[in-house]
VOBA-1610 file (N, C-alpha, C; in pm, whole numbers, padded with zeros to 5 digits, always signed):
BEGIN
Unk-13145-10396-06025Unk-13225-10536-06077Unk-13104-10650-06031Unk-13127-10781-06016Unk-13107-10852-05984Unk-13043-10990-06133Unk-12948-11066-06114Unk-12885-11097-06225Unk-13042-11198-06287Unk-13108-11231-06250Unk-13213-11342-06303Unk-13269-11241-06376Unk-13356-11148-06327Unk-13448-10999-06407Unk-13320-10959-06552Unk-13193-10961-06514Unk-13091-10912-06652Unk-13132-11032-06741Unk-13094-11136-06706Unk-13101-11292-06761Unk-13221-11273-06890Unk-13350-11235-06801Unk-13486-11251-06863Unk-13481-11166-06956Unk-13454-11019-06955Unk-13478-10927-07042Unk-13365-10928-07130Unk-13244-11011-07168Unk-13187-10999-07201Unk-13279-11100-07342Unk-13291-11214-07251Unk-13356-11348-07336Unk-13457-11269-07453Unk-13534-11179-07387Unk-13658-11101-07467Unk-13586-11015-07528Unk-13493-10940-07528Unk-13393-10836-07610Unk-13384-10966-07748Unk-13328-11057-07693Unk-13239-11197-07845Unk-13370-11255-07919Unk-13474-11258-07858Unk-13588-11339-07934Unk-13642-11260-07998Unk-13662-11102-07956Unk-13723-10992-08070Unk-13597-10940-08137Unk-13489-10977-08134Unk-13392-10968-08278Unk-13386-11043-08347Unk-13406-11177-08302Unk-13382-11308-08392Unk-13499-11258-08488Unk-13618-11296-08452Unk-13743-11275-08533Unk-13743-11159-08632Unk-13694-11022-08612Unk-13656-10940-08686Unk-13616-10936-08828Unk-13668-10943-08972Unk-13631-10954-09055Unk-13596-10851-09124Unk-13547-10722-09114Unk-13496-10621-09150Unk-13375-10544-09053Unk-13311-10442-09150Unk-13239-10387-09035Unk-13254-10228-08974Unk-13263-10145-08889Unk-13337-10099-08820Unk-13224-09992-08741Unk-13129-09913-08748Unk-12999-09819-08716Unk-12920-09924-08643Unk-12884-09915-08513Unk-12793-09967-08513Unk-12844-10117-08492Unk-12939-10188-08518Unk-12984-10302-08499Unk-12972-10385-08653Unk-12859-10356-08656Unk-12805-10435-08811Unk-12801-10571-08851Unk-12833-10623-08942Unk-12843-10748-08948Unk-12767-10787-09111Unk-12674-10850-09080Unk-12610-10912-09225Unk-12718-11013-09288Unk-12772-11105-09276Unk-12873-11145-09342Unk-12969-11086-09413Unk-13043-10990-09332Unk-13124-10877-09365Unk-13073-10744-09415Unk-13001-10694-09466Unk-12934-10536-09488Unk-12997-10427-09488Unk-13138-10467-09539Unk-13197-10382-09625Unk-13307-10355-09481Unk-13342-10193-09480Unk-13433-10126-09357Unk-13594-10168-09344Unk-13600-10215-09473Unk-13803-10244-09497Unk-13873-10117-09480Unk-13992-10157-09464Unk-14103-10071-09504Unk-14122-10044-09336Unk-14126-09901-09305Unk-14207-09868-09204Unk-14344-09869-09163Unk-14386-09880-09272Unk-14549-09908-09282Unk-14575-10062-09262Unk-14519-10126-09280Unk-14527-10292-09198Unk-14451-10315-09124Unk-14368-10243-09053Unk-14338-10251-08963Unk-14433-10272-08832Unk-14385-10390-08690Unk-14500-10410-08619Unk-14386-10392-08495Unk-14403-10370-08378Unk-14400-10399-08259Unk-14384-10522-08201Unk-14287-10588-08107Unk-14263-10722-08066Unk-14308-10687-07900Unk-14342-10842-07893Unk-14402-10809-07747Unk-14344-11016-07665Unk-14265-10984-07571Unk-14216-11125-07502Unk-14304-11118-07387Unk-14361-11231-07350Unk-14423-11232-07223Unk-14406-11399-07137Unk-14351-11400-07024Unk-14348-11516-06971Unk-14413-11648-06992Unk-14371-11722-07000Unk-14474-11897-07007Unk-14540-11874-07158Unk-14496-11766-07235Unk-14578-11791-07420Unk-14435-11851-07469Unk-14481-11858-07640Unk-14409-11911-07720Unk-14275-11749-07739Unk-14138-11826-07768Unk-14028-11714-07768Unk-14099-11567-07748Unk-14161-11541-07889Unk-14233-11394-07962Unk-14341-11431-08006Unk-14432-11379-07907Unk-14557-11322-07943Unk-14590-11184-08002Unk-14683-11142-08108Unk-14700-11037-08156Unk-14828-11009-08134
//
């Protein structure tokens, strides 16, 4: 893997983590400490050229 790909993937992970409004396992957020409901959870998708996070 080259550095540019690593940076791209890192930015996608950061965008998804920043959009999250709950804590889940190792992905703990101090500002959202509760795990939230699994029934209302969703997957995140990030695509090049789109807004930082597209649902």
